C-alpha positions in Angstrom: 10.7 11.4 -0.5 7.8 9.6 -1.7 5.5 8.1 0.5 4.0 4.9 -1.3 1.6 4.1 2.2 -0.5 6.8 3.7 -4.2 7.2 4.5 -6.6 9.7 4.0 -9.5 10.0 6.7 -10.6 8.3 9.9 -9.4 5.5 11.3 -12.5 3.6 12.5 -11.0 3.0 15.9 -9.3 6.1 17.1 -8.3 9.4 16.7 -4.6 9.9 15.1 -2.6 12.8 14.9 -2.9 14.1 10.9 -6.2 12.4 10.4 -7.5 16.1 9.1 -6.3 15.9 5.4 -5.0 19.8 5.2 -2.9 18.5 8.6 -2.0 15.7 7.0 -0.5 17.5 4.3 1.2 20.0 6.2 2.8 17.6 8.2 4.4 15.7 5.6 5.7 18.5 3.7 7.0 19.7 6.7 9.1 16.4 6.8 10.6 16.6 2.9 7.7 14.4 1.3 7.2 15.1 -2.0 4.4 13.1 -3.3 2.3 10.6 -0.8 0.4 7.7 -2.6 -2.8 8.0 -0.6 -5.9 5.3 -0.1 -8.8 5.7 2.4 -9.3 4.3 5.6 -12.9 4.8 4.8 -12.3 1.8 2.0 -11.8 -0.4 4.8 -15.3 -1.0 6.4 -17.4 1.2 4.4 -19.8 -0.5 1.5 -20.0 2.6 -0.8 -16.8 2.2 -2.2 -17.8 4.6 -5.0 -18.6 7.3 -2.7 -15.1 6.6 -0.6 -13.3 7.0 -4.0 -15.1 10.1 -4.9 -14.4 11.9 -2.2 -10.4 10.4 -1.9 -10.3 12.1 -5.4 -12.0 15.3 -4.4 -9.9 15.7 -1.1 -6.5 14.9 -3.1 -7.2 17.4 -5.4 -8.5 20.0 -3.1 -5.7 19.6 -0.6 -2.8 18.2 -1.9 -2.3 18.7 -6.1 0.4 16.9 -7.4 1.3 16.1 -3.6 -1.4 13.5 -3.1 -1.5 10.7 -5.5 -5.1 8.7 -4.7 -5.3 4.9 -4.5 -8.9 4.0 -5.0 -10.6 1.2 -2.6 -12.0 -1.9 -4.5 -13.9 -5.0 -2.7 -14.4 -7.4 -5.0 -17.0 -9.6 -2.8 -19.4 -6.4 -3.8 -21.7 -6.7 -6.8 -20.4 -3.7 -8.5 -16.6 -3.9 -8.2 -15.5 -3.8 -11.6 -17.4 -0.7 -12.2 -15.3 0.6 -9.6 -12.0 -0.7 -11.1 -13.4 1.5 -14.2 -14.4 4.6 -12.5 -10.7 4.6 -10.8 -9.0 4.4 -14.0 -11.3 6.5 -16.5 -13.0 9.4 -14.0 -10.9 9.6 -11.2 -7.4 9.2 -13.2 -5.8 6.9 -10.4 -2.8 5.4 -11.1 -3.6 2.5 -8.7 -5.8 0.6 -6.4 -5.6 -0.5 -2.9 -6.8 -3.6 -1.2 -7.7 -5.0 2.0 -8.4 -9.0 1.6 -8.6 -9.7 5.1 -11.1 -7.1 6.1 -13.5 -7.8 2.9 -13.3 -11.3 3.1 -12.1 -12.9 0.6 -8.6 -15.2 0.1 -5.9 -14.7 -2.7 -6.7 -18.1 -4.2 -10.2 -17.2 -4.6 -10.6 -16.7 -8.2 -12.0 -13.4 -8.5 -8.8 -11.9 -7.1 -7.0 -13.1 -10.0 -9.8 -11.8 -12.1 -9.5 -8.5 -10.4 -5.5 -8.6 -10.9 -5.7 -9.4 -14.3 -8.3 -6.5 -14.9 -6.0 -3.9 -13.1 -3.5 -5.1 -15.3 -5.5 -4.4 -18.4 -6.0 -1.0 -17.0 -2.3 -0.7 -16.3 -3.4 0.0 -12.6 -0.7 -0.6 -9.3 -2.4 -3.0 -7.2 -1.4 -2.2 -3.6 -2.2 -4.9 -1.4 -2.3 -4.1 2.0 -1.4 -7.5 4.4 -1.8 -5.9 7.6 -2.9 -2.8 9.4 -2.0 -3.1 12.6 -0.6 -5.4 15.5 -3.2 -7.9 16.2 -2.1 -7.0 19.6 -3.6 -3.5 19.4 -6.8 -4.4 17.8 -10.2 -3.8 19.0 -11.5 -7.6 20.6 -14.7 -6.7 18.4 -12.7 -6.5 15.0 -9.4 -9.3 15.2 -8.1 -9.6 11.8 -5.0 -11.5 11.1 -2.7 -10.6 8.4 -3.6 -11.5 4.2 -2.1 -15.4 3.8 0.1 -14.8 0.8 0.6 -18.5 0.1 -1.1 -18.5 -3.1 -0.2 -14.9 -4.4 3.3 -16.2 -6.1 1.0 -18.7 -8.7 -1.7 -15.7 -9.1 1.1 -13.2 -10.3 2.8 -15.9 -12.4 0.0 -16.1 -14.1 -1.1 -12.4 -14.8 1.0 -10.7 -17.1 1.7 -7.0 -16.8 0.5 -7.5 -13.2 2.5 -4.7 -11.1 1.9 -5.3 -7.4 2.9 -3.6 -3.9 2.8 -5.4 -0.8 2.0 -2.9 2.0 2.4 -3.8 5.8 3.8 -7.2 4.7 5.9 -8.4 7.5 3.5 -9.8 9.8 2.4 -12.1 6.5 6.0 -13.5 5.6 8.1 -14.8 8.2 10.7 -16.7 6.5 13.3 -15.4 4.0 12.4 -18.2 1.7 8.8 -17.2 1.6 10.1 -13.4 0.5 12.2 -14.8 -1.9 9.1 -17.0 -3.3 7.5 -13.6 -3.9 10.0 -11.8 -5.4 10.6 -14.3 -8.0 7.2 -14.7 -9.0 6.9 -11.2 -11.1 7.1 -7.8 -10.7 6.0 -7.6 -6.6 7.3 -4.4 -4.6 7.7 -4.0 -0.7 7.3 -1.2 1.3 9.1 -0.8 4.9 6.4 0.3 6.9 6.4 -3.2 8.9 10.5 -3.8 8.7 11.6 -4.0 11.8 14.8 -4.4 14.1 18.5 -3.3 14.0 19.7 -2.6 10.3 16.4 -4.0 9.2 16.7 -2.4 5.9 19.8 -3.5 5.1 19.1 -7.4 6.0 16.1 -6.7 3.6 18.2 -5.8 0.9 20.3 -9.1 1.1 17.3 -10.9 -0.1 15.8 -8.7 -2.5 16.6 -6.4 -5.2 16.7 -2.9 -4.0 14.8 -1.9 -7.0 12.0 -4.0 -5.4 11.9 -1.8 -2.1 9.5 1.2 -1.7 9.6 4.0 1.3 6.4 3.7 3.0 5.2 4.6 6.4 1.3 3.9 7.0 0.8 7.3 8.1 -0.7 8.4 10.2 -1.6 4.8 11.5 1.9 4.4 12.0 4.2 7.5 13.2 6.2 8.9 9.7 9.3 9.3 12.0 9.6 5.5 12.5 9.8 4.8 8.9 12.2 7.6 8.6 14.5 6.4 11.2 15.0 2.8 9.7 16.2 4.5 6.6 18.6 6.5 8.5 20.1 3.7 10.7 20.2 1.5 7.5 23.5 1.9 6.5 23.0 2.1 2.8 24.7 4.5 0.5 23.3 7.7 -0.3 22.6 6.9 -3.7 20.7 3.4 -2.5 18.9 5.5 -0.5 17.9 7.4 -2.9 16.5 4.6 -5.0 14.5 3.6 -1.8 13.2 7.1 -0.8 12.2 8.4 -4.4 13.5 6.3 -7.4 11.7 3.1 -7.3 8.6 4.8 -6.5 8.9 6.8 -9.6 9.7 4.2 -12.1 6.7 2.4 -10.9 4.6 5.0 -11.1 6.0 5.8 -15.1 
């Protein structure tokens, strides 16, 4: 399996099982994960993004070489964000970046987001956009953060040739099949399964999306890894199609 949605460091609001990197790696390896695409919880609230990404790259090398794949944080509301994109690609050799617009205070209709997506496409970076992190009902009363408004996203993607975008934890921000199809037809947008819920939720998702656009992602350690695994097991998909979601689609996207 390739888990395309994981995080290192500490979630700022509570301790999690697996929030120490050596333990994180050991737990995922035990569950037969072959590779984990990892962002950093620090990138959500810290302002020293360069330091966040340097620590992320170092932890991936130290504790999970060839297992942990770092996806650096970028906050385009900070003055040095273009340099952060450059460092991710040139210094840390990261294949992609991870965005948290709702925590960083910008909208997808803002010109800076279009500029960021265009720059990432020029650098051949995968862009992972976290639509949400956790259910609003479990959030601290001091940090209520709604899901990202995706209404402007299709138009931005259509106007950005070469963009490769992955939506993480997207389900709270996409309520209708029509909205899902609008996103899927806008361009090369991929969807992880971490927040897909309901009986045969993944099987129903395949009815609306090309299976090549769906990626296995758990949002571990904020969510239980077994939750994503059980969704796949009860999906009723064929073994070959499960392999696409578990691993094949992610390998093609990374390549």
